[in-house]
C-alpha positions as CSV (number, residue, x, y, z in Angstrom):
1,X,0.0,0.0,0.0
2,X,1.3,3.5,-0.9
3,X,2.9,5.4,1.9
4,X,0.9,8.3,3.3
5,X,2.2,11.5,1.7
6,X,0.6,13.8,4.1
7,X,2.6,15.3,7.0
8,X,-0.2,15.6,9.6
9,X,-1.8,12.3,10.7
10,X,-5.5,12.6,10.2
11,X,-8.2,11.3,12.5
12,X,-11.7,10.0,11.8
13,X,-14.4,9.1,14.3
14,X,-17.3,6.9,13.2
15,X,-20.3,7.5,15.4
16,X,-22.7,4.5,15.9
17,X,-25.9,4.4,18.0
18,X,-25.3,3.3,21.6
19,X,-27.3,0.0,21.0
20,X,-25.2,-1.1,18.0
21,X,-22.9,-3.9,19.3
22,X,-19.3,-3.8,18.0
23,X,-19.8,-7.3,16.5
24,X,-22.2,-5.6,14.0
25,X,-19.6,-3.1,12.7
26,X,-18.2,-5.4,10.1
27,X,-21.6,-5.7,8.4
28,X,-21.4,-2.0,7.4
29,X,-19.5,-0.8,4.4
30,X,-18.0,2.0,6.5
31,X,-16.1,-0.6,8.5
32,X,-14.4,-1.9,5.4
33,X,-13.5,1.6,4.4
34,X,-12.0,2.2,7.8
35,X,-9.7,-0.8,7.4
36,X,-8.2,0.8,4.3
37,X,-8.0,4.2,5.9
38,X,-5.9,2.7,8.7
39,X,-3.6,1.3,6.1
40,X,-3.3,4.7,4.6
41,X,-2.2,6.2,7.9
42,X,-5.5,7.6,9.2
43,X,-6.4,7.1,12.8
44,X,-10.0,5.7,13.0
45,X,-12.0,5.4,16.2
46,X,-15.5,4.0,16.7
47,X,-17.8,5.8,19.1
48,X,-21.2,4.7,20.4
49,X,-22.6,7.2,22.8
50,X,-24.2,10.6,22.4
51,X,-22.4,12.0,25.4
52,X,-19.0,10.8,24.1
53,X,-16.1,13.2,23.8
54,X,-15.1,13.2,20.2
55,X,-11.7,14.6,19.2
56,X,-11.3,14.0,15.4
57,X,-10.7,15.9,12.2
58,X,-13.8,14.3,10.6
59,X,-16.9,12.7,12.2
60,X,-19.0,10.2,10.2
61,X,-22.4,9.7,11.9
62,X,-23.5,6.1,11.4
63,X,-26.8,6.1,13.3
64,X,-28.7,3.3,11.7
65,X,-32.2,4.8,12.2
66,X,-34.7,6.5,9.9
67,X,-34.6,9.6,12.1
68,X,-31.4,10.8,13.9
69,X,-32.2,11.1,17.6
70,X,-31.9,14.6,19.1
71,X,-29.1,13.7,21.4
72,X,-26.8,12.7,18.5
73,X,-27.8,15.9,16.6
74,X,-26.7,18.0,19.5
75,X,-23.4,16.1,19.7
76,X,-22.7,16.7,16.0
77,X,-23.6,20.3,16.2
78,X,-20.5,20.9,18.4
79,X,-18.3,19.2,15.8
80,X,-16.7,21.2,12.9
81,X,-16.4,18.7,10.1
82,X,-19.3,16.2,9.8
83,X,-20.3,13.8,7.0
84,X,-24.0,13.9,6.2
85,X,-24.5,16.6,8.9
86,X,-28.0,17.6,7.7
87,X,-29.2,14.1,6.7
88,X,-31.5,13.6,9.8
89,X,-34.6,12.0,8.3
90,X,-34.7,9.4,5.5
91,X,-38.3,8.2,5.8
92,X,-39.8,7.9,2.4
93,X,-42.2,10.8,3.0
94,X,-39.1,13.1,3.3
95,X,-37.9,12.5,-0.2
96,X,-40.4,10.5,-2.4
97,X,-42.0,12.2,-5.4
98,X,-44.0,9.1,-6.1
99,X,-46.6,9.2,-3.3
100,X,-50.1,8.3,-4.2
101,X,-53.3,9.5,-2.3
102,X,-56.9,8.5,-2.7
103,X,-57.6,11.9,-4.2
104,X,-55.0,12.3,-6.9
105,X,-55.6,11.3,-10.5
106,X,-53.0,8.5,-10.8
107,X,-54.6,5.2,-11.6
108,X,-51.6,2.9,-12.4
109,X,-50.1,0.1,-10.4
110,X,-49.0,1.0,-6.8
111,X,-46.8,-0.5,-4.1
112,X,-47.3,-0.3,-0.3
113,X,-44.1,0.3,1.7
114,X,-43.0,1.0,5.2
115,X,-42.3,4.7,5.6
116,X,-39.2,3.9,7.7
117,X,-36.0,2.7,6.1
118,X,-35.5,-1.0,5.5
119,X,-39.0,-2.0,6.6
120,X,-38.4,-0.4,10.0
121,X,-36.0,-3.2,11.0
122,X,-33.3,-0.8,12.4
123,X,-35.8,0.6,14.8
124,X,-36.8,-2.9,15.9
125,X,-33.1,-3.7,16.5
126,X,-32.6,-0.7,18.6
127,X,-35.8,-1.4,20.7
128,X,-34.9,-4.9,21.5
129,X,-31.5,-3.8,22.8
130,X,-32.8,-1.1,25.1
131,X,-33.4,-1.7,28.9
132,X,-36.4,-3.8,29.9
133,X,-38.3,-0.9,31.3
134,X,-38.0,1.0,28.1
135,X,-39.1,-2.0,26.0
136,X,-42.2,-2.5,28.3
137,X,-43.1,1.2,28.0
138,X,-42.8,1.0,24.2
139,X,-45.0,-2.1,24.1
140,X,-47.7,-0.4,26.0
141,X,-47.5,2.6,23.7
142,X,-47.8,0.4,20.6
143,X,-50.8,-1.3,22.1
144,X,-52.5,2.1,22.8
145,X,-51.7,3.2,19.3
146,X,-53.3,0.1,17.8
147,X,-56.4,0.6,19.9
148,X,-56.7,4.2,18.7
149,X,-56.3,3.1,15.1
150,X,-58.9,0.4,15.6
151,X,-61.4,2.9,17.0
152,X,-60.8,5.5,14.2
153,X,-60.3,3.2,11.2
154,X,-62.5,0.2,11.9
155,X,-60.8,-1.8,9.1
156,X,-60.1,-5.5,9.0
157,X,-57.1,-5.0,6.8
158,X,-53.6,-5.6,8.3
159,X,-52.4,-2.6,6.3
160,X,-54.5,-0.3,8.4
161,X,-52.6,-1.2,11.6
162,X,-49.2,-2.4,10.5
163,X,-46.3,-0.5,12.0
164,X,-43.9,-2.0,9.4
165,X,-43.9,-4.4,6.4
166,X,-41.0,-6.6,5.5
167,X,-39.1,-5.0,2.5
168,X,-39.0,-8.2,0.5
169,X,-42.8,-8.6,0.8
170,X,-44.1,-5.1,-0.1
171,X,-47.4,-5.7,-1.8
172,X,-48.0,-4.5,-5.4
173,X,-51.5,-3.7,-6.6
174,X,-52.8,-3.1,-10.2
175,X,-54.5,0.1,-9.0
176,X,-54.8,2.2,-5.8
177,X,-58.5,1.3,-5.8
178,X,-57.5,-2.3,-4.8
179,X,-55.5,-1.2,-1.9
180,X,-57.3,-1.4,1.5
181,X,-58.3,2.2,2.3
182,X,-56.8,1.9,5.8
183,X,-53.3,1.8,4.2
184,X,-53.7,5.4,3.0
185,X,-54.4,6.7,6.5
186,X,-51.7,4.6,8.2
187,X,-48.9,7.0,9.2
188,X,-46.3,4.2,9.2
189,X,-46.9,3.2,5.6
190,X,-46.7,4.9,2.2
191,X,-48.4,4.1,-1.1
192,X,-46.3,4.9,-4.1
193,X,-46.5,4.5,-7.8
194,X,-45.0,1.2,-8.9
195,X,-42.6,2.0,-11.7
196,X,-40.4,-1.0,-12.3
197,X,-37.4,-1.4,-14.5
198,X,-37.9,-4.7,-16.3
199,X,-36.2,-6.7,-19.1
200,X,-37.7,-10.0,-20.1
201,X,-38.6,-11.9,-17.0
202,X,-36.3,-9.9,-14.7
203,X,-36.8,-6.8,-12.6
204,X,-33.8,-4.6,-12.0
205,X,-32.7,-2.0,-9.4
206,X,-29.7,0.3,-9.6
207,X,-27.6,1.3,-6.7
208,X,-25.5,4.5,-6.6
209,X,-22.8,4.3,-4.0
210,X,-20.6,7.2,-3.0
211,X,-18.2,8.7,-0.6
212,X,-17.1,12.2,-1.1
213,X,-15.8,12.7,-4.6
214,X,-15.9,8.9,-5.4
215,X,-18.9,7.1,-6.7
216,X,-20.1,4.2,-8.8
217,X,-23.4,2.5,-9.8
218,X,-24.2,-1.1,-10.0
219,X,-27.3,-2.9,-11.4
220,X,-28.8,-6.2,-10.1
221,X,-31.8,-8.2,-11.2
222,X,-34.4,-10.5,-9.7
223,X,-37.5,-12.5,-10.7
224,X,-39.3,-10.8,-7.8
225,X,-40.8,-7.3,-8.5
226,X,-39.2,-6.0,-5.3
227,X,-35.5,-6.4,-5.9
228,X,-33.5,-7.0,-2.7
229,X,-29.8,-7.8,-2.3
230,X,-29.8,-11.4,-1.1
231,X,-32.2,-12.5,-3.9
232,X,-30.6,-10.4,-6.6
233,X,-28.4,-11.7,-9.4
234,X,-26.4,-10.6,-12.5
235,X,-24.5,-7.6,-10.8
236,X,-22.9,-5.3,-13.3
237,X,-21.3,-1.9,-13.0
238,X,-23.0,0.9,-15.0
239,X,-22.8,4.6,-15.5
240,X,-24.9,6.5,-12.9
241,X,-27.8,8.7,-14.1
242,X,-26.9,12.3,-13.5
243,X,-30.3,13.1,-12.2
244,X,-29.6,10.7,-9.3
245,X,-26.3,12.5,-8.7
246,X,-28.3,15.7,-8.5
247,X,-30.7,14.2,-6.1
248,X,-27.8,13.1,-3.9
249,X,-26.6,16.7,-3.6
250,X,-30.1,18.1,-3.1
251,X,-30.5,15.7,-0.1
252,X,-27.1,16.8,1.3
253,X,-25.5,13.4,1.2
254,X,-21.8,13.0,1.4
255,X,-21.8,9.3,1.9
256,X,-24.3,6.5,1.4
257,X,-26.3,4.9,-1.3
258,X,-29.4,5.6,-3.4
259,X,-31.6,2.9,-4.9
260,X,-33.3,3.8,-8.2
261,X,-34.7,2.4,-11.4
262,X,-34.9,3.6,-15.0
263,X,-38.6,3.6,-15.8
264,X,-39.8,4.7,-19.3
265,X,-36.4,6.4,-19.8
266,X,-36.4,8.4,-16.6
267,X,-34.6,7.7,-13.3
268,X,-36.9,7.1,-10.3
269,X,-35.4,7.4,-6.8
270,X,-36.6,4.6,-4.5
271,X,-34.6,4.6,-1.3
272,X,-32.1,6.7,0.6
273,X,-29.5,5.0,3.0
274,X,-26.6,6.8,4.7
275,X,-25.6,3.7,6.6
276,X,-25.3,0.9,3.9
277,X,-24.5,-2.6,4.9
278,X,-23.0,-5.5,2.9
279,X,-25.4,-8.4,2.4
280,X,-24.8,-11.7,0.7
281,X,-25.9,-10.4,-2.7
282,X,-22.5,-9.5,-4.2
283,X,-19.5,-11.8,-4.9
284,X,-16.4,-11.1,-2.8
285,X,-14.5,-9.7,-5.7
286,X,-17.1,-7.1,-6.4
287,X,-17.5,-6.3,-2.7
288,X,-13.7,-5.6,-2.4
289,X,-13.8,-3.4,-5.5
290,X,-16.8,-1.4,-4.1
291,X,-15.3,-0.7,-0.6
292,X,-11.9,0.1,-2.1
293,X,-13.4,2.8,-4.3
294,X,-15.6,4.1,-1.6
295,X,-12.6,4.4,0.8
296,X,-10.8,6.6,-1.7
297,X,-13.5,9.2,-1.3
298,X,-11.9,10.2,2.0
299,X,-9.8,12.5,-0.2
300,X,-12.8,14.9,-0.4
301,X,-11.8,15.9,3.2
302,X,-8.1,14.8,3.3
303,X,-6.6,15.5,-0.2
304,X,-3.7,13.2,-1.0
305,X,-4.1,11.0,2.0
306,X,-4.4,7.8,0.1
307,X,-1.1,8.2,-1.7
308,X,-2.7,6.5,-4.8
309,X,-2.0,8.1,-8.1
310,X,-5.1,9.3,-9.9
311,X,-4.2,7.3,-13.1
312,X,-4.2,4.0,-11.0
313,X,-7.4,4.7,-9.1
314,X,-10.2,3.3,-11.1
315,X,-10.3,-0.5,-11.9
316,X,-10.5,-1.2,-15.6
317,X,-13.5,-3.4,-15.3
318,X,-15.6,-0.8,-13.5
319,X,-17.7,1.9,-15.1
320,X,-17.5,4.7,-12.5
321,X,-18.8,8.2,-11.9
322,X,-16.6,10.8,-10.3
323,X,-18.5,13.6,-8.6
324,X,-16.7,16.9,-8.6
């Protein structure tokens, strides 16, 4: 590995939620980037608590929740250089332009999703790791919520009361008129236009990954209309659509991934994730290529720190997109 050409030794702090156990760090892409940063002479520390004292040149919040808790926002407000500083809410209602209501004039196919990121699974993970008293209190709150919903909605449909739906099982309907009405009034779900990218029998989703000035896009396919990593196949590097790059900047994202499709010639943003993980959907060679290029994006904040010549930076087999 090239020797660090920078005189001053840089420091990076990655801030996790207090309930994220250290054994989970390796499932996140940021952990793999950190391994390379250490090889390039950067000091990397992992922090887990909102009251922690952080002394680093750069802080990367990695709070794996749809809404960043206030305690962590306050901690980051006192830090000068923060990645994704203003990315505090990634619920679908915060960015989706494809929402469908009972009153609009859209009459095409629709899909019902959890408003929270990744089917609300991160929130469930946090809850089950909290103290028993907090979990009991939350359970009572959820029971009270369901009783209020039952009294106001009086629907027999699960979609009227569900706090979350599994991402791989988001239901698709030919028309919004076939969606149980309670889904539209459920604050934890969203109804969106279903605009797939399909070739032959396969559905596709595109993933734009980026860190600072580095970025790339990859496309995967599946027989299932909702394409998710573990069931995906045929990964291929592709040029990223520039409207998705523009969406990234509009959202204030320095690091993360955006899921999108090309539907009828136009890019459609599906999902925003500033804390991406590595599932089992990609071969090891592609995974290594992905985190190596992401790690190089640290030069956005620390120019020249990787010591890698620009001419040697992009693997020949990858079609990449550099963001300036």
